[in-house]
C-alpha positions as a LaTeX table, in Angstrom:
\begin{tabular}{lrrr}
\hline
Residue & $x$ (\AA) & $y$ (\AA) & $z$ (\AA) \\
\hline
Met1 & 10.99 & 22.81 & $-55.87$ \\
Phe2 & 9.36 & 24.90 & $-58.59$ \\
Thr3 & 10.22 & 28.60 & $-58.28$ \\
Leu4 & 9.74 & 31.72 & $-60.38$ \\
Asn5 & 13.21 & 31.10 & $-61.86$ \\
Asp6 & 11.86 & 27.88 & $-63.40$ \\
Ile7 & 9.08 & 29.58 & $-65.38$ \\
Pro8 & 11.20 & 30.41 & $-68.48$ \\
Met9 & 12.38 & 26.79 & $-68.78$ \\
Phe10 & 8.82 & 25.58 & $-68.24$ \\
Ile11 & 7.63 & 27.77 & $-71.13$ \\
Ile12 & 10.46 & 26.49 & $-73.37$ \\
Asn13 & 9.65 & 22.90 & $-72.42$ \\
Phe14 & 5.95 & 23.28 & $-73.02$ \\
Phe15 & 5.97 & 25.31 & $-76.23$ \\
Leu16 & 9.19 & 24.15 & $-77.92$ \\
Ile17 & 10.66 & 20.90 & $-76.59$ \\
Leu18 & 7.44 & 18.89 & $-76.23$ \\
Pro19 & 6.24 & 19.77 & $-79.77$ \\
Leu20 & 9.72 & 18.86 & $-81.12$ \\
Val21 & 9.57 & 15.50 & $-79.37$ \\
Thr22 & 6.08 & 14.95 & $-80.80$ \\
Leu23 & 7.20 & 15.95 & $-84.31$ \\
Val24 & 10.17 & 13.54 & $-84.20$ \\
His25 & 7.88 & 10.76 & $-82.97$ \\
Glu26 & 5.25 & 11.29 & $-85.66$ \\
Thr27 & 7.94 & 11.66 & $-88.35$ \\
Gly28 & 9.18 & 8.19 & $-87.40$ \\
His29 & 5.73 & 6.76 & $-88.04$ \\
Val30 & 5.42 & 8.65 & $-91.33$ \\
Leu31 & 8.79 & 7.61 & $-92.75$ \\
Val32 & 8.30 & 3.93 & $-91.99$ \\
Ala33 & 4.70 & 3.97 & $-93.28$ \\
Arg34 & 5.96 & 5.56 & $-96.50$ \\
Leu35 & 8.67 & 2.90 & $-96.68$ \\
Phe36 & 5.83 & 0.37 & $-96.91$ \\
Gly37 & 3.99 & 2.47 & $-99.50$ \\
Gly38 & 1.30 & 3.83 & $-97.22$ \\
Lys39 & $-0.93$ & 6.83 & $-97.76$ \\
Ile40 & $-0.26$ & 9.09 & $-94.77$ \\
Arg41 & $-1.88$ & 11.91 & $-92.87$ \\
Tyr42 & $-0.39$ & 13.30 & $-89.67$ \\
Cys43 & $-0.93$ & 16.16 & $-87.31$ \\
Ile44 & 0.77 & 18.10 & $-84.55$ \\
Gly45 & $-1.66$ & 19.63 & $-82.09$ \\
Thr46 & $-5.37$ & 19.90 & $-81.67$ \\
Gly47 & $-7.96$ & 22.57 & $-82.33$ \\
Lys48 & $-8.32$ & 24.87 & $-85.32$ \\
Leu49 & $-6.01$ & 24.21 & $-88.28$ \\
Leu50 & $-3.21$ & 26.79 & $-88.49$ \\
Phe51 & $-1.55$ & 25.50 & $-91.66$ \\
His52 & $-0.58$ & 22.34 & $-93.46$ \\
Val53 & 2.45 & 21.30 & $-95.47$ \\
Gly54 & 1.75 & 18.24 & $-97.59$ \\
Pro55 & 0.28 & 15.58 & $-95.30$ \\
Leu56 & 1.34 & 17.45 & $-92.10$ \\
Glu57 & $-1.28$ & 19.54 & $-90.31$ \\
Val58 & $-0.30$ & 21.97 & $-87.56$ \\
Arg59 & $-3.13$ & 22.98 & $-85.28$ \\
Arg60 & $-3.57$ & 25.89 & $-82.88$ \\
Met61 & $-2.66$ & 23.96 & $-79.72$ \\
Tyr62 & 0.45 & 22.47 & $-81.37$ \\
Phe63 & 1.92 & 21.56 & $-77.98$ \\
Met64 & $-0.89$ & 19.20 & $-76.95$ \\
Glu65 & $-0.67$ & 16.00 & $-78.98$ \\
Gly66 & 0.11 & 14.42 & $-82.31$ \\
Trp67 & $-1.13$ & 11.57 & $-84.43$ \\
Cys68 & $-0.42$ & 9.73 & $-87.64$ \\
Gln69 & $-2.83$ & 7.73 & $-89.75$ \\
Tyr70 & $-1.96$ & 5.53 & $-92.68$ \\
Glu71 & $-3.69$ & 3.21 & $-95.09$ \\
Lys72 & $-3.15$ & 1.27 & $-98.32$ \\
Leu73 & 0.23 & $-0.24$ & $-97.54$ \\
Ser74 & 1.83 & $-1.91$ & $-100.53$ \\
Tyr75 & 3.32 & $-4.45$ & $-98.13$ \\
Asn76 & 0.41 & $-5.20$ & $-95.80$ \\
Lys77 & 1.89 & $-7.70$ & $-93.32$ \\
Thr78 & 1.59 & $-7.83$ & $-89.53$ \\
Trp79 & 5.26 & $-7.01$ & $-88.99$ \\
Ala80 & 4.95 & $-3.96$ & $-91.29$ \\
His81 & 2.19 & $-2.54$ & $-89.08$ \\
Val82 & 4.16 & $-3.34$ & $-85.93$ \\
Ser83 & 7.21 & $-1.61$ & $-87.45$ \\
Ile84 & 5.17 & 1.51 & $-88.20$ \\
Tyr85 & 3.79 & 1.67 & $-84.65$ \\
Leu86 & 7.28 & 1.13 & $-83.15$ \\
Ala87 & 8.95 & 3.67 & $-85.45$ \\
Gly88 & 7.90 & 6.76 & $-83.46$ \\
Ser89 & 9.53 & 5.51 & $-80.27$ \\
Ile90 & 12.58 & 4.24 & $-82.14$ \\
Phe91 & 13.06 & 7.68 & $-83.71$ \\
Asn92 & 12.75 & 9.32 & $-80.27$ \\
Leu93 & 15.34 & 6.91 & $-78.87$ \\
Ala94 & 17.68 & 7.46 & $-81.84$ \\
Ile95 & 17.61 & 11.23 & $-81.30$ \\
Ile96 & 18.31 & 10.81 & $-77.56$ \\
Leu97 & 21.32 & 8.62 & $-78.35$ \\
Met98 & 22.53 & 11.00 & $-81.07$ \\
Leu99 & 22.29 & 14.00 & $-78.72$ \\
Asn100 & 24.22 & 12.14 & $-76.03$ \\
Val101 & 26.97 & 11.16 & $-78.47$ \\
Leu102 & 27.22 & 14.74 & $-79.75$ \\
Ile103 & 27.43 & 16.05 & $-76.18$ \\
Thr104 & 30.11 & 13.53 & $-75.15$ \\
Gln105 & 32.10 & 14.39 & $-78.30$ \\
Asp106 & 31.88 & 18.11 & $-77.37$ \\
Val107 & 29.99 & 18.91 & $-80.57$ \\
Leu108 & 27.01 & 20.13 & $-78.55$ \\
Pro109 & 27.30 & 21.92 & $-75.21$ \\
Val110 & 26.10 & 20.37 & $-71.97$ \\
Asp111 & 22.84 & 22.27 & $-71.78$ \\
Leu112 & 19.56 & 21.98 & $-69.92$ \\
Phe113 & 17.72 & 22.13 & $-73.27$ \\
Phe114 & 19.21 & 18.79 & $-74.39$ \\
Tyr115 & 18.59 & 17.17 & $-71.00$ \\
Gln116 & 14.99 & 18.31 & $-71.07$ \\
Tyr117 & 14.61 & 17.07 & $-74.64$ \\
Ser118 & 15.92 & 13.65 & $-73.60$ \\
Tyr119 & 13.72 & 13.58 & $-70.49$ \\
Phe120 & 10.56 & 14.37 & $-72.44$ \\
Ser121 & 11.51 & 11.84 & $-75.12$ \\
Val122 & 11.86 & 9.05 & $-72.56$ \\
Tyr123 & 8.52 & 10.06 & $-71.05$ \\
Phe124 & 6.98 & 10.09 & $-74.53$ \\
Ile125 & 8.42 & 6.66 & $-75.38$ \\
Phe126 & 7.08 & 5.15 & $-72.16$ \\
Phe127 & 3.53 & 6.42 & $-72.58$ \\
Ser128 & 3.52 & 5.72 & $-76.29$ \\
Leu129 & 4.42 & 2.06 & $-75.80$ \\
Phe130 & 2.20 & 1.59 & $-72.72$ \\
Pro131 & $-0.89$ & $-0.27$ & $-74.02$ \\
Tyr132 & $-4.06$ & 1.76 & $-73.40$ \\
Arg133 & $-6.94$ & 3.46 & $-75.21$ \\
Asn134 & $-7.57$ & 7.16 & $-74.73$ \\
Gly135 & $-10.94$ & 8.70 & $-73.91$ \\
Asp136 & $-11.93$ & 8.62 & $-77.60$ \\
Gly137 & $-11.05$ & 4.93 & $-77.85$ \\
Lys138 & $-7.92$ & 5.55 & $-79.94$ \\
Pro139 & $-5.07$ & 3.16 & $-79.13$ \\
Ser140 & $-1.60$ & 4.11 & $-77.97$ \\
Asp141 & 1.21 & 2.69 & $-80.10$ \\
Gly142 & 1.61 & $-0.12$ & $-77.58$ \\
Met143 & $-2.09$ & $-0.99$ & $-77.76$ \\
Ala144 & $-2.02$ & $-0.78$ & $-81.56$ \\
Ile145 & 0.91 & $-3.21$ & $-81.61$ \\
Tyr146 & $-1.00$ & $-5.55$ & $-79.30$ \\
Asp147 & $-4.10$ & $-5.31$ & $-81.52$ \\
Val148 & $-2.11$ & $-5.97$ & $-84.71$ \\
Ile149 & $-0.39$ & $-9.00$ & $-83.21$ \\
Arg150 & $-3.63$ & $-10.33$ & $-81.72$ \\
Tyr151 & $-5.96$ & $-9.67$ & $-84.65$ \\
Gly152 & $-3.46$ & $-9.58$ & $-87.54$ \\
Lys153 & $-4.42$ & $-6.21$ & $-88.97$ \\
Ala154 & $-4.57$ & $-2.50$ & $-88.15$ \\
Glu155 & $-7.93$ & $-0.79$ & $-87.74$ \\
Asp156 & $-7.22$ & 2.95 & $-87.92$ \\
Pro157 & $-8.13$ & 4.18 & $-91.41$ \\
Ile158 & $-7.66$ & 7.77 & $-92.51$ \\
Asp159 & $-10.87$ & 9.74 & $-91.90$ \\
\hline
\end{tabular}
């Protein structure tokens, strides 16, 4: 049951953990796209631009969503696109496993923060790999993978 004692953890989850999970996810896409020589643009949040660092944009509602766009891969094969779309979820999973190892080795304390981070990461992985299109017609990673395998190419150029 949600009580007043849960409000501080809710605020931490919403404004810190969820954006961290999103940043790790998008960083996975970016690193693998760069591995294949892609031109990248990515964003954390929605709304008015707060600041940008290189290709990363951080927007006012930084806790809402994230996205990564790439183009001009030097190695433009179907499996390269699939790898890029899978990379976000793989990075989330790698961080979950790393946190669990560090906790079991007593490097990190058993803490609600790390459990919440892992919980949100699993949630993020599930909905990222679930094949659907959002209200704007943009594909989830799972739908993008399906499209790439079915049609043999990615159709999400940088604006």
